[in-house]
A tleap script that builds the chain and sets N, CA, C and O, in Angstrom:
source leaprc.protein.ff14SB
mol = sequence {
  NMET ALA LYS LYS ASN GLU ILE VAL HIE SER
  GLY LYS ILE VAL ASP ILE THR PRO ASP PHE
  THR THR VAL GLN ILE ILE ALA SER SER ALA
  CYS SER GLU CYS HIE ALA LYS GLY LEU CYS
  GLY MET SER GLU GLU GLN GLU LYS ILE ILE
  MET LEU PRO THR ASP PRO TYR THR PRO ARG
  GLN VAL GLY GLU GLU VAL GLN VAL LYS THR
  LYS MET THR MET GLY LEU LYS ALA VAL TRP
  ILE SER TYR VAL ILE PRO LEU VAL ILE LEU
  MET ILE LEU ILE LEU SER LEU SER SER ILE
  GLY ASN GLU TYR LEU ARG GLY ALA VAL ALA
  ILE ALA GLY VAL GLY ILE TYR TYR PHE ILE
  ILE TRP LEU LEU ARG ASP LYS LEU SER ASP
  GLN PHE GLU PHE TYR CILE
}
set mol.1.N position { 2.031 -11.225 19.893 }
set mol.1.CA position { 3.085 -10.223 19.941 }
set mol.1.C position { 3.800 -10.190 18.597 }
set mol.1.O position { 4.145 -11.234 18.043 }
set mol.2.N position { 4.019 -9.003 18.084 }
set mol.2.CA position { 4.656 -8.836 16.784 }
set mol.2.C position { 6.158 -9.069 16.897 }
set mol.2.O position { 6.804 -8.643 17.854 }
set mol.3.N position { 6.686 -9.748 15.906 }
set mol.3.CA position { 8.122 -9.938 15.839 }
set mol.3.C position { 8.751 -8.656 15.311 }
set mol.3.O position { 8.064 -7.778 14.789 }
set mol.4.N position { 10.052 -8.566 15.454 }
set mol.4.CA position { 10.752 -7.361 15.041 }
set mol.4.C position { 10.714 -7.166 13.524 }
set mol.4.O position { 10.769 -6.032 13.050 }
set mol.5.N position { 10.620 -8.244 12.767 }
set mol.5.CA position { 10.644 -8.151 11.312 }
set mol.5.C position { 9.248 -8.230 10.695 }
set mol.5.O position { 9.111 -8.632 9.540 }
set mol.6.N position { 8.218 -7.857 11.442 }
set mol.6.CA position { 6.843 -7.906 10.948 }
set mol.6.C position { 6.185 -6.537 11.028 }
set mol.6.O position { 6.505 -5.720 11.892 }
set mol.7.N position { 5.260 -6.309 10.110 }
set mol.7.CA position { 4.378 -5.149 10.163 }
set mol.7.C position { 3.024 -5.676 10.604 }
set mol.7.O position { 2.516 -6.632 10.017 }
set mol.8.N position { 2.429 -5.074 11.626 }
set mol.8.CA position { 1.178 -5.569 12.194 }
set mol.8.C position { 0.144 -4.443 12.209 }
set mol.8.O position { 0.439 -3.315 12.603 }
set mol.9.N position { -1.076 -4.774 11.770 }
set mol.9.CA position { -2.204 -3.844 11.835 }
set mol.9.C position { -3.388 -4.564 12.462 }
set mol.9.O position { -3.604 -5.751 12.219 }
set mol.10.N position { -4.140 -3.848 13.257 }
set mol.10.CA position { -5.370 -4.402 13.816 }
set mol.10.C position { -6.472 -4.273 12.788 }
set mol.10.O position { -6.544 -3.286 12.055 }
set mol.11.N position { -7.325 -5.274 12.740 }
set mol.11.CA position { -8.429 -5.246 11.796 }
set mol.11.C position { -9.614 -6.027 12.313 }
set mol.11.O position { -9.555 -6.659 13.368 }
set mol.12.N position { -10.693 -5.973 11.549 }
set mol.12.CA position { -11.913 -6.677 11.912 }
set mol.12.C position { -12.364 -7.500 10.710 }
set mol.12.O position { -12.378 -7.009 9.581 }
set mol.13.N position { -12.728 -8.744 10.960 }
set mol.13.CA position { -13.212 -9.616 9.895 }
set mol.13.C position { -14.600 -9.150 9.480 }
set mol.13.O position { -15.496 -9.008 10.313 }
set mol.14.N position { -14.770 -8.911 8.162 }
set mol.14.CA position { -16.070 -8.457 7.663 }
set mol.14.C position { -16.767 -9.518 6.817 }
set mol.14.O position { -17.977 -9.437 6.604 }
set mol.15.N position { -16.021 -10.516 6.330 }
set mol.15.CA position { -16.631 -11.574 5.525 }
set mol.15.C position { -15.721 -12.793 5.538 }
set mol.15.O position { -14.496 -12.673 5.547 }
set mol.16.N position { -16.338 -13.965 5.539 }
set mol.16.CA position { -15.585 -15.217 5.486 }
set mol.16.C position { -16.217 -16.111 4.434 }
set mol.16.O position { -17.419 -16.374 4.465 }
set mol.17.N position { -15.390 -16.575 3.498 }
set mol.17.CA position { -15.810 -17.574 2.518 }
set mol.17.C position { -14.847 -18.749 2.655 }
set mol.17.O position { -13.835 -18.632 3.346 }
set mol.18.N position { -15.140 -19.875 2.013 }
set mol.18.CA position { -14.199 -20.994 2.105 }
set mol.18.C position { -12.804 -20.665 1.560 }
set mol.18.O position { -11.812 -21.252 1.991 }
set mol.19.N position { -12.735 -19.723 0.609 }
set mol.19.CA position { -11.442 -19.394 0.006 }
set mol.19.C position { -10.752 -18.201 0.659 }
set mol.19.O position { -9.541 -18.220 0.875 }
set mol.20.N position { -11.531 -17.158 0.973 }
set mol.20.CA position { -10.935 -15.917 1.463 }
set mol.20.C position { -11.630 -15.397 2.713 }
set mol.20.O position { -12.837 -15.550 2.894 }
set mol.21.N position { -10.824 -14.776 3.569 }
set mol.21.CA position { -11.326 -14.037 4.718 }
set mol.21.C position { -11.053 -12.565 4.437 }
set mol.21.O position { -9.910 -12.177 4.195 }
set mol.22.N position { -12.096 -11.751 4.468 }
set mol.22.CA position { -11.958 -10.324 4.191 }
set mol.22.C position { -11.841 -9.573 5.508 }
set mol.22.O position { -12.692 -9.695 6.390 }
set mol.23.N position { -10.762 -8.786 5.626 }
set mol.23.CA position { -10.476 -8.050 6.851 }
set mol.23.C position { -10.454 -6.556 6.538 }
set mol.23.O position { -9.848 -6.124 5.558 }
set mol.24.N position { -11.118 -5.783 7.380 }
set mol.24.CA position { -11.139 -4.327 7.252 }
set mol.24.C position { -10.111 -3.749 8.212 }
set mol.24.O position { -10.115 -4.051 9.405 }
set mol.25.N position { -9.225 -2.909 7.670 }
set mol.25.CA position { -8.190 -2.267 8.468 }
set mol.25.C position { -8.395 -0.764 8.374 }
set mol.25.O position { -8.624 -0.229 7.290 }
set mol.26.N position { -8.314 -0.088 9.505 }
set mol.26.CA position { -8.357 1.372 9.520 }
set mol.26.C position { -6.916 1.849 9.628 }
set mol.26.O position { -6.304 1.774 10.694 }
set mol.27.N position { -6.379 2.342 8.513 }
set mol.27.CA position { -5.018 2.877 8.495 }
set mol.27.C position { -5.090 4.345 8.868 }
set mol.27.O position { -5.781 5.128 8.216 }
set mol.28.N position { -4.378 4.711 9.912 }
set mol.28.CA position { -4.439 6.100 10.373 }
set mol.28.C position { -3.053 6.722 10.337 }
set mol.28.O position { -2.044 6.049 10.544 }
set mol.29.N position { -3.028 8.011 10.072 }
set mol.29.CA position { -1.763 8.730 10.086 }
set mol.29.C position { -1.320 8.918 11.534 }
set mol.29.O position { -2.079 8.641 12.463 }
set mol.30.N position { -0.115 9.379 11.716 }
set mol.30.CA position { 0.425 9.541 13.066 }
set mol.30.C position { -0.366 10.553 13.878 }
set mol.30.O position { -0.478 10.420 15.096 }
set mol.31.N position { -0.915 11.565 13.214 }
set mol.31.CA position { -1.612 12.600 13.971 }
set mol.31.C position { -3.074 12.248 14.228 }
set mol.31.O position { -3.767 12.996 14.917 }
set mol.32.N position { -3.558 11.134 13.696 }
set mol.32.CA position { -4.970 10.810 13.905 }
set mol.32.C position { -5.261 10.422 15.349 }
set mol.32.O position { -6.413 10.453 15.780 }
set mol.33.N position { -4.239 10.062 16.087 }
set mol.33.CA position { -4.407 9.709 17.491 }
set mol.33.C position { -4.311 10.932 18.401 }
set mol.33.O position { -4.517 10.833 19.610 }
set mol.34.N position { -3.998 12.075 17.816 }
set mol.34.CA position { -3.811 13.303 18.593 }
set mol.34.C position { -5.134 13.775 19.179 }
set mol.34.O position { -6.187 13.607 18.564 }
set mol.35.N position { -5.080 14.359 20.356 }
set mol.35.CA position { -6.292 14.846 21.013 }
set mol.35.C position { -6.868 16.081 20.323 }
set mol.35.O position { -8.040 16.397 20.523 }
set mol.36.N position { -6.076 16.784 19.519 }
set mol.36.CA position { -6.545 18.003 18.853 }
set mol.36.C position { -6.863 17.777 17.382 }
set mol.36.O position { -6.912 18.737 16.613 }
set mol.37.N position { -7.078 16.541 16.977 }
set mol.37.CA position { -7.279 16.262 15.556 }
set mol.37.C position { -8.521 16.945 14.995 }
set mol.37.O position { -8.556 17.260 13.805 }
set mol.38.N position { -9.530 17.180 15.809 }
set mol.38.CA position { -10.731 17.857 15.336 }
set mol.38.C position { -10.515 19.336 15.084 }
set mol.38.O position { -11.269 19.955 14.334 }
set mol.39.N position { -9.502 19.901 15.697 }
set mol.39.CA position { -9.236 21.331 15.537 }
set mol.39.C position { -8.362 21.640 14.334 }
set mol.39.O position { -8.581 22.638 13.647 }
set mol.40.N position { -7.375 20.796 14.073 }
set mol.40.CA position { -6.426 21.151 13.019 }
set mol.40.C position { -6.854 20.644 11.648 }
set mol.40.O position { -6.456 21.227 10.640 }
set mol.41.N position { -7.639 19.596 11.573 }
set mol.41.CA position { -8.089 19.087 10.280 }
set mol.41.C position { -7.012 18.357 9.503 }
set mol.41.O position { -7.212 18.050 8.328 }
set mol.42.N position { -5.879 18.069 10.118 }
set mol.42.CA position { -4.785 17.415 9.413 }
set mol.42.C position { -4.829 15.892 9.539 }
set mol.42.O position { -4.104 15.195 8.829 }
set mol.43.N position { -5.651 15.379 10.416 }
set mol.43.CA position { -5.674 13.931 10.611 }
set mol.43.C position { -6.393 13.264 9.455 }
set mol.43.O position { -7.269 13.852 8.820 }
set mol.44.N position { -6.008 12.032 9.198 }
set mol.44.CA position { -6.646 11.280 8.134 }
set mol.44.C position { -6.685 9.803 8.503 }
set mol.44.O position { -5.734 9.255 9.061 }
set mol.45.N position { -7.783 9.190 8.183 }
set mol.45.CA position { -7.929 7.756 8.370 }
set mol.45.C position { -8.450 7.178 7.067 }
set mol.45.O position { -9.331 7.754 6.429 }
set mol.46.N position { -7.904 6.045 6.681 }
set mol.46.CA position { -8.340 5.378 5.473 }
set mol.46.C position { -8.751 3.960 5.821 }
set mol.46.O position { -8.075 3.266 6.580 }
set mol.47.N position { -9.860 3.551 5.258 }
set mol.47.CA position { -10.340 2.192 5.446 }
set mol.47.C position { -9.774 1.339 4.317 }
set mol.47.O position { -9.918 1.676 3.141 }
set mol.48.N position { -9.137 0.244 4.677 }
set mol.48.CA position { -8.559 -0.651 3.682 }
set mol.48.C position { -9.151 -2.035 3.874 }
set mol.48.O position { -9.388 -2.478 4.998 }
set mol.49.N position { -9.382 -2.702 2.772 }
set mol.49.CA position { -9.920 -4.057 2.786 }
set mol.49.C position { -8.843 -4.992 2.247 }
set mol.49.O position { -8.295 -4.760 1.170 }
set mol.50.N position { -8.542 -6.043 2.995 }
set mol.50.CA position { -7.543 -7.028 2.593 }
set mol.50.C position { -8.203 -8.395 2.574 }
set mol.50.O position { -8.910 -8.774 3.508 }
set mol.51.N position { -7.959 -9.130 1.492 }
set mol.51.CA position { -8.484 -10.493 1.377 }
set mol.51.C position { -7.344 -11.467 1.640 }
set mol.51.O position { -6.332 -11.472 0.938 }
set mol.52.N position { -7.530 -12.287 2.661 }
set mol.52.CA position { -6.529 -13.268 3.068 }
set mol.52.C position { -7.046 -14.669 2.796 }
set mol.52.O position { -8.255 -14.895 2.850 }
set mol.53.N position { -6.165 -15.613 2.507 }
set mol.53.CA position { -6.632 -16.992 2.372 }
set mol.53.C position { -7.218 -17.482 3.699 }
set mol.53.O position { -6.646 -17.250 4.763 }
set mol.54.N position { -8.351 -18.153 3.622 }
set mol.54.CA position { -9.004 -18.665 4.821 }
set mol.54.C position { -8.261 -19.892 5.328 }
set mol.54.O position { -7.983 -20.823 4.572 }
set mol.55.N position { -7.945 -19.880 6.611 }
set mol.55.CA position { -7.320 -21.035 7.254 }
set mol.55.C position { -8.438 -21.944 7.756 }
set mol.55.O position { -9.147 -21.580 8.695 }
set mol.56.N position { -8.611 -23.127 7.146 }
set mol.56.CA position { -9.723 -23.989 7.549 }
set mol.56.C position { -9.567 -24.572 8.953 }
set mol.56.O position { -10.533 -25.082 9.520 }
set mol.57.N position { -8.368 -24.502 9.514 }
set mol.57.CA position { -8.119 -25.101 10.819 }
set mol.57.C position { -8.266 -24.107 11.971 }
set mol.57.O position { -8.175 -24.485 13.139 }
set mol.58.N position { -8.492 -22.840 11.638 }
set mol.58.CA position { -8.677 -21.828 12.672 }
set mol.58.C position { -10.063 -21.225 12.512 }
set mol.58.O position { -10.291 -20.432 11.599 }
set mol.59.N position { -11.000 -21.596 13.397 }
set mol.59.CA position { -12.350 -21.038 13.264 }
set mol.59.C position { -12.359 -19.546 13.602 }
set mol.59.O position { -11.833 -19.124 14.631 }
set mol.60.N position { -12.954 -18.777 12.734 }
set mol.60.CA position { -13.062 -17.332 12.920 }
set mol.60.C position { -14.503 -16.917 12.696 }
set mol.60.O position { -15.255 -17.610 12.012 }
set mol.61.N position { -14.892 -15.780 13.276 }
set mol.61.CA position { -16.247 -15.257 13.166 }
set mol.61.C position { -16.211 -13.860 12.552 }
set mol.61.O position { -15.250 -13.114 12.741 }
set mol.62.N position { -17.264 -13.514 11.815 }
set mol.62.CA position { -17.400 -12.157 11.295 }
set mol.62.C position { -17.512 -11.203 12.480 }
set mol.62.O position { -18.262 -11.463 13.422 }
set mol.63.N position { -16.772 -10.106 12.435 }
set mol.63.CA position { -16.754 -9.138 13.524 }
set mol.63.C position { -15.603 -9.346 14.496 }
set mol.63.O position { -15.370 -8.503 15.363 }
set mol.64.N position { -14.887 -10.444 14.369 }
set mol.64.CA position { -13.769 -10.742 15.267 }
set mol.64.C position { -12.596 -9.804 14.987 }
set mol.64.O position { -12.260 -9.542 13.832 }
set mol.65.N position { -11.983 -9.307 16.051 }
set mol.65.CA position { -10.794 -8.463 15.929 }
set mol.65.C position { -9.583 -9.365 15.724 }
set mol.65.O position { -9.389 -10.328 16.466 }
set mol.66.N position { -8.766 -9.051 14.714 }
set mol.66.CA position { -7.586 -9.856 14.402 }
set mol.66.C position { -6.389 -8.940 14.160 }
set mol.66.O position { -6.537 -7.734 13.962 }
set mol.67.N position { -5.226 -9.531 14.182 }
set mol.67.CA position { -3.987 -8.842 13.850 }
set mol.67.C position { -3.539 -9.334 12.473 }
set mol.67.O position { -3.251 -10.518 12.298 }
set mol.68.N position { -3.482 -8.426 11.499 }
set mol.68.CA position { -3.022 -8.768 10.157 }
set mol.68.C position { -1.532 -8.460 10.100 }
set mol.68.O position { -1.102 -7.365 10.463 }
set mol.69.N position { -0.749 -9.432 9.643 }
set mol.69.CA position { 0.703 -9.295 9.655 }
set mol.69.C position { 1.274 -9.513 8.263 }
set mol.69.O position { 0.691 -10.214 7.436 }
set mol.70.N position { 2.414 -8.904 8.026 }
set mol.70.CA position { 3.210 -9.163 6.841 }
set mol.70.C position { 4.673 -8.953 7.216 }
set mol.70.O position { 4.975 -8.349 8.245 }
set mol.71.N position { 5.562 -9.446 6.392 }
set mol.71.CA position { 6.983 -9.295 6.667 }
set mol.71.C position { 7.421 -7.862 6.387 }
set mol.71.O position { 6.883 -7.208 5.494 }
set mol.72.N position { 8.382 -7.383 7.137 }
set mol.72.CA position { 8.912 -6.036 6.957 }
set mol.72.C position { 9.463 -5.856 5.548 }
set mol.72.O position { 9.365 -4.767 4.982 }
set mol.73.N position { 10.036 -6.902 4.978 }
set mol.73.CA position { 10.588 -6.798 3.627 }
set mol.73.C position { 9.502 -6.510 2.600 }
set mol.73.O position { 9.767 -5.873 1.581 }
set mol.74.N position { 8.282 -6.972 2.857 }
set mol.74.CA position { 7.177 -6.685 1.935 }
set mol.74.C position { 6.836 -5.196 1.960 }
set mol.74.O position { 6.519 -4.613 0.924 }
set mol.75.N position { 6.900 -4.590 3.128 }
set mol.75.CA position { 6.648 -3.155 3.232 }
set mol.75.C position { 7.713 -2.349 2.510 }
set mol.75.O position { 7.405 -1.373 1.826 }
set mol.76.N position { 8.962 -2.756 2.660 }
set mol.76.CA position { 10.044 -2.063 1.970 }
set mol.76.C position { 9.931 -2.238 0.459 }
set mol.76.O position { 10.196 -1.307 -0.301 }
set mol.77.N position { 9.542 -3.419 0.034 }
set mol.77.CA position { 9.361 -3.669 -1.397 }
set mol.77.C position { 8.242 -2.786 -1.953 }
set mol.77.O position { 8.364 -2.248 -3.054 }
set mol.78.N position { 7.168 -2.639 -1.202 }
set mol.78.CA position { 6.055 -1.789 -1.635 }
set mol.78.C position { 6.494 -0.331 -1.745 }
set mol.78.O position { 6.087 0.365 -2.676 }
set mol.79.N position { 7.311 0.137 -0.816 }
set mol.79.CA position { 7.811 1.513 -0.870 }
set mol.79.C position { 8.675 1.713 -2.111 }
set mol.79.O position { 8.565 2.735 -2.789 }
set mol.80.N position { 9.529 0.744 -2.408 }
set mol.80.CA position { 10.369 0.850 -3.604 }
set mol.80.C position { 9.528 0.891 -4.872 }
set mol.80.O position { 9.763 1.717 -5.753 }
set mol.81.N position { 8.547 -0.001 -4.962 }
set mol.81.CA position { 7.725 -0.068 -6.173 }
set mol.81.C position { 6.875 1.182 -6.340 }
set mol.81.O position { 6.726 1.685 -7.454 }
set mol.82.N position { 6.320 1.685 -5.256 }
set mol.82.CA position { 5.362 2.783 -5.386 }
set mol.82.C position { 5.972 4.178 -5.297 }
set mol.82.O position { 5.374 5.127 -5.802 }
set mol.83.N position { 7.130 4.338 -4.679 }
set mol.83.CA position { 7.686 5.679 -4.499 }
set mol.83.C position { 9.089 5.861 -5.070 }
set mol.83.O position { 9.327 6.811 -5.815 }
set mol.84.N position { 10.013 4.976 -4.739 }
set mol.84.CA position { 11.417 5.191 -5.094 }
set mol.84.C position { 11.645 5.053 -6.596 }
set mol.84.O position { 12.238 5.939 -7.211 }
set mol.85.N position { 11.187 3.963 -7.192 }
set mol.85.CA position { 11.399 3.750 -8.629 }
set mol.85.C position { 10.743 4.850 -9.465 }
set mol.85.O position { 11.386 5.355 -10.386 }
set mol.86.N position { 9.486 5.252 -9.190 }
set mol.86.CA position { 8.923 6.360 -9.976 }
set mol.86.C position { 9.710 7.666 -9.823 }
set mol.86.O position { 9.844 8.421 -10.786 }
set mol.87.N position { 10.226 7.934 -8.628 }
set mol.87.CA position { 11.035 9.137 -8.430 }
set mol.87.C position { 12.310 9.070 -9.263 }
set mol.87.O position { 12.709 10.065 -9.868 }
set mol.88.N position { 12.948 7.909 -9.298 }
set mol.88.CA position { 14.160 7.738 -10.102 }
set mol.88.C position { 13.840 7.927 -11.585 }
set mol.88.O position { 14.588 8.594 -12.299 }
set mol.89.N position { 12.737 7.344 -12.049 }
set mol.89.CA position { 12.324 7.518 -13.450 }
set mol.89.C position { 12.097 8.990 -13.754 }
set mol.89.O position { 12.552 9.492 -14.781 }
set mol.90.N position { 11.401 9.675 -12.874 }
set mol.90.CA position { 11.124 11.100 -13.065 }
set mol.90.C position { 12.417 11.905 -13.156 }
set mol.90.O position { 12.571 12.734 -14.053 }
set mol.91.N position { 13.339 11.667 -12.236 }
set mol.91.CA position { 14.591 12.423 -12.225 }
set mol.91.C position { 15.447 12.109 -13.448 }
set mol.91.O position { 16.043 13.015 -14.030 }
set mol.92.N position { 15.517 10.846 -13.845 }
set mol.92.CA position { 16.301 10.479 -15.030 }
set mol.92.C position { 15.740 11.161 -16.269 }
set mol.92.O position { 16.492 11.703 -17.079 }
set mol.93.N position { 14.427 11.135 -16.415 }
set mol.93.CA position { 13.828 11.763 -17.588 }
set mol.93.C position { 14.013 13.276 -17.575 }
set mol.93.O position { 14.317 13.865 -18.612 }
set mol.94.N position { 13.839 13.905 -16.442 }
set mol.94.CA position { 14.015 15.364 -16.378 }
set mol.94.C position { 15.459 15.748 -16.688 }
set mol.94.O position { 15.701 16.689 -17.444 }
set mol.95.N position { 16.416 15.027 -16.111 }
set mol.95.CA position { 17.823 15.373 -16.326 }
set mol.95.C position { 18.303 15.012 -17.730 }
set mol.95.O position { 19.088 15.750 -18.327 }
set mol.96.N position { 17.837 13.885 -18.257 }
set mol.96.CA position { 18.293 13.486 -19.592 }
set mol.96.C position { 17.651 14.317 -20.695 }
set mol.96.O position { 18.202 14.413 -21.791 }
set mol.97.N position { 16.511 14.909 -20.430 }
set mol.97.CA position { 15.844 15.746 -21.427 }
set mol.97.C position { 16.143 17.228 -21.221 }
set mol.97.O position { 15.426 18.086 -21.735 }
set mol.98.N position { 17.194 17.525 -20.475 }
set mol.98.CA position { 17.512 18.930 -20.199 }
set mol.98.C position { 17.937 19.682 -21.449 }
set mol.98.O position { 17.924 20.913 -21.454 }
set mol.99.N position { 18.315 18.972 -22.511 }
set mol.99.CA position { 18.692 19.646 -23.756 }
set mol.99.C position { 17.474 20.202 -24.494 }
set mol.99.O position { 17.606 21.077 -25.349 }
set mol.100.N position { 16.287 19.691 -24.159 }
set mol.100.CA position { 15.068 20.235 -24.756 }
set mol.100.C position { 14.821 21.598 -24.124 }
set mol.100.O position { 14.766 21.719 -22.900 }
set mol.101.N position { 14.676 22.609 -24.947 }
set mol.101.CA position { 14.529 23.965 -24.442 }
set mol.101.C position { 13.205 24.227 -23.755 }
set mol.101.O position { 13.138 25.054 -22.846 }
set mol.102.N position { 12.164 23.549 -24.163 }
set mol.102.CA position { 10.836 23.799 -23.626 }
set mol.102.C position { 10.648 23.035 -22.316 }
set mol.102.O position { 10.603 21.805 -22.310 }
set mol.103.N position { 10.540 23.761 -21.219 }
set mol.103.CA position { 10.391 23.121 -19.908 }
set mol.103.C position { 9.060 22.400 -19.770 }
set mol.103.O position { 8.976 21.364 -19.109 }
set mol.104.N position { 8.023 22.942 -20.388 }
set mol.104.CA position { 6.712 22.297 -20.316 }
set mol.104.C position { 6.740 20.931 -20.987 }
set mol.104.O position { 6.166 19.970 -20.473 }
set mol.105.N position { 7.404 20.844 -22.127 }
set mol.105.CA position { 7.515 19.566 -22.837 }
set mol.105.C position { 8.336 18.575 -22.022 }
set mol.105.O position { 7.977 17.403 -21.913 }
set mol.106.N position { 9.427 19.046 -21.457 }
set mol.106.CA position { 10.280 18.190 -20.626 }
set mol.106.C position { 9.498 17.661 -19.423 }
set mol.106.O position { 9.587 16.477 -19.096 }
set mol.107.N position { 8.745 18.524 -18.773 }
set mol.107.CA position { 7.929 18.097 -17.632 }
set mol.107.C position { 6.834 17.136 -18.039 }
set mol.107.O position { 6.565 16.163 -17.334 }
set mol.108.N position { 6.195 17.398 -19.177 }
set mol.108.CA position { 5.123 16.514 -19.651 }
set mol.108.C position { 5.657 15.132 -19.993 }
set mol.108.O position { 5.024 14.125 -19.676 }
set mol.109.N position { 6.826 15.075 -20.643 }
set mol.109.CA position { 7.422 13.775 -20.984 }
set mol.109.C position { 7.811 13.024 -19.714 }
set mol.109.O position { 7.604 11.813 -19.632 }
set mol.110.N position { 8.366 13.715 -18.728 }
set mol.110.CA position { 8.761 13.065 -17.471 }
set mol.110.C position { 7.543 12.523 -16.736 }
set mol.110.O position { 7.569 11.401 -16.229 }
set mol.111.N position { 6.484 13.307 -16.678 }
set mol.111.CA position { 5.265 12.843 -16.007 }
set mol.111.C position { 4.631 11.692 -16.784 }
set mol.111.O position { 4.112 10.751 -16.183 }
set mol.112.N position { 4.671 11.761 -18.114 }
set mol.112.CA position { 4.143 10.661 -18.929 }
set mol.112.C position { 4.945 9.384 -18.690 }
set mol.112.O position { 4.378 8.291 -18.665 }
set mol.113.N position { 6.257 9.515 -18.516 }
set mol.113.CA position { 7.091 8.346 -18.229 }
set mol.113.C position { 6.696 7.677 -16.921 }
set mol.113.O position { 6.636 6.451 -16.840 }
set mol.114.N position { 6.429 8.478 -15.903 }
set mol.114.CA position { 5.978 7.929 -14.619 }
set mol.114.C position { 4.584 7.330 -14.769 }
set mol.114.O position { 4.283 6.295 -14.175 }
set mol.115.N position { 3.737 7.978 -15.560 }
set mol.115.CA position { 2.396 7.439 -15.820 }
set mol.115.C position { 2.454 6.085 -16.499 }
set mol.115.O position { 1.681 5.186 -16.167 }
set mol.116.N position { 3.370 5.933 -17.453 }
set mol.116.CA position { 3.544 4.639 -18.126 }
set mol.116.C position { 4.014 3.588 -17.123 }
set mol.116.O position { 3.561 2.444 -17.166 }
set mol.117.N position { 4.919 3.969 -16.223 }
set mol.117.CA position { 5.384 3.039 -15.192 }
set mol.117.C position { 4.218 2.555 -14.332 }
set mol.117.O position { 4.077 1.357 -14.090 }
set mol.118.N position { 3.382 3.491 -13.869 }
set mol.118.CA position { 2.243 3.100 -13.035 }
set mol.118.C position { 1.229 2.275 -13.820 }
set mol.118.O position { 0.572 1.405 -13.248 }
set mol.119.N position { 1.091 2.530 -15.111 }
set mol.119.CA position { 0.200 1.717 -15.943 }
set mol.119.C position { 0.725 0.287 -16.032 }
set mol.119.O position { -0.051 -0.666 -15.965 }
set mol.120.N position { 2.037 0.135 -16.181 }
set mol.120.CA position { 2.639 -1.209 -16.211 }
set mol.120.C position { 2.428 -1.907 -14.871 }
set mol.120.O position { 2.119 -3.098 -14.836 }
set mol.121.N position { 2.591 -1.182 -13.773 }
set mol.121.CA position { 2.331 -1.757 -12.444 }
set mol.121.C position { 0.879 -2.199 -12.346 }
set mol.121.O position { 0.592 -3.264 -11.799 }
set mol.122.N position { -0.040 -1.391 -12.871 }
set mol.122.CA position { -1.457 -1.746 -12.850 }
set mol.122.C position { -1.702 -3.017 -13.662 }
set mol.122.O position { -2.492 -3.867 -13.251 }
set mol.123.N position { -1.034 -3.159 -14.812 }
set mol.123.CA position { -1.186 -4.370 -15.619 }
set mol.123.C position { -0.647 -5.597 -14.885 }
set mol.123.O position { -1.162 -6.701 -15.063 }
set mol.124.N position { 0.371 -5.413 -14.074 }
set mol.124.CA position { 1.003 -6.518 -13.341 }
set mol.124.C position { 0.444 -6.689 -11.932 }
set mol.124.O position { 1.046 -7.389 -11.117 }
set mol.125.N position { -0.694 -6.064 -11.629 }
set mol.125.CA position { -1.224 -6.072 -10.262 }
set mol.125.C position { -1.522 -7.472 -9.747 }
set mol.125.O position { -1.311 -7.742 -8.565 }
set mol.126.N position { -2.008 -8.376 -10.603 }
set mol.126.CA position { -2.290 -9.737 -10.141 }
set mol.126.C position { -1.002 -10.471 -9.786 }
set mol.126.O position { -0.940 -11.174 -8.777 }
set mol.127.N position { 0.013 -10.308 -10.607 }
set mol.127.CA position { 1.299 -10.945 -10.335 }
set mol.127.C position { 1.924 -10.371 -9.060 }
set mol.127.O position { 2.502 -11.107 -8.260 }
set mol.128.N position { 1.804 -9.059 -8.878 }
set mol.128.CA position { 2.346 -8.431 -7.668 }
set mol.128.C position { 1.575 -8.843 -6.423 }
set mol.128.O position { 2.166 -9.036 -5.361 }
set mol.129.N position { 0.258 -8.978 -6.547 }
set mol.129.CA position { -0.533 -9.355 -5.368 }
set mol.129.C position { -0.198 -10.767 -4.903 }
set mol.129.O position { -0.378 -11.087 -3.728 }
set mol.130.N position { 0.286 -11.615 -5.806 }
set mol.130.CA position { 0.718 -12.951 -5.401 }
set mol.130.C position { 2.011 -12.897 -4.587 }
set mol.130.O position { 2.268 -13.780 -3.769 }
set mol.131.N position { 2.818 -11.868 -4.808 }
set mol.131.CA position { 4.092 -11.751 -4.103 }
set mol.131.C position { 3.939 -11.170 -2.701 }
set mol.131.O position { 4.767 -11.429 -1.827 }
set mol.132.N position { 2.886 -10.388 -2.485 }
set mol.132.CA position { 2.669 -9.769 -1.180 }
set mol.132.C position { 1.746 -10.653 -0.356 }
set mol.132.O position { 0.573 -10.821 -0.689 }
set mol.133.N position { 2.281 -11.215 0.719 }
set mol.133.CA position { 1.525 -12.150 1.548 }
set mol.133.C position { 1.172 -11.515 2.888 }
set mol.133.O position { 2.027 -10.970 3.586 }
set mol.134.N position { -0.104 -11.601 3.223 }
set mol.134.CA position { -0.592 -11.171 4.527 }
set mol.134.C position { -1.133 -12.401 5.244 }
set mol.134.O position { -1.607 -13.339 4.603 }
set mol.135.N position { -1.065 -12.399 6.540 }
set mol.135.CA position { -1.592 -13.516 7.320 }
set mol.135.C position { -2.087 -13.004 8.660 }
set mol.135.O position { -1.723 -11.919 9.113 }
set mol.136.N position { -2.935 -13.826 9.284 }
set mol.136.CA position { -3.499 -13.480 10.593 }
set mol.136.C position { -2.724 -14.212 11.667 }
set mol.136.O position { -3.026 -14.070 12.852 }
savepdb mol mol.pdb
quit
């Protein structure tokens, strides 16, 4: 049973090594469970692969259904890193460059600023992945 401060997804173990257990999660949008999803074409499902440290004291089998959990604070942190901070950067750059008469240049600089932010996040991906902990 999931605690109130946890995010839980169902998944299936696809590979087990002494170091890592690889779990496949099907992330679905809210409308993917709808009975009319074949008619509207708005539903979407994404397959995600998560590598978790293998617990040597809990025997697991490939194909076993598991519950992958993380703390709610990790989800909020991910939202801030991936959506809120880039939006703030975009708005600051657009508003601070309002003295530039050319709107195309202002938009290009703002988008480039967000691109640089995401590039820095990409460079720090290993450090960030150490901060986000998932467990079974």
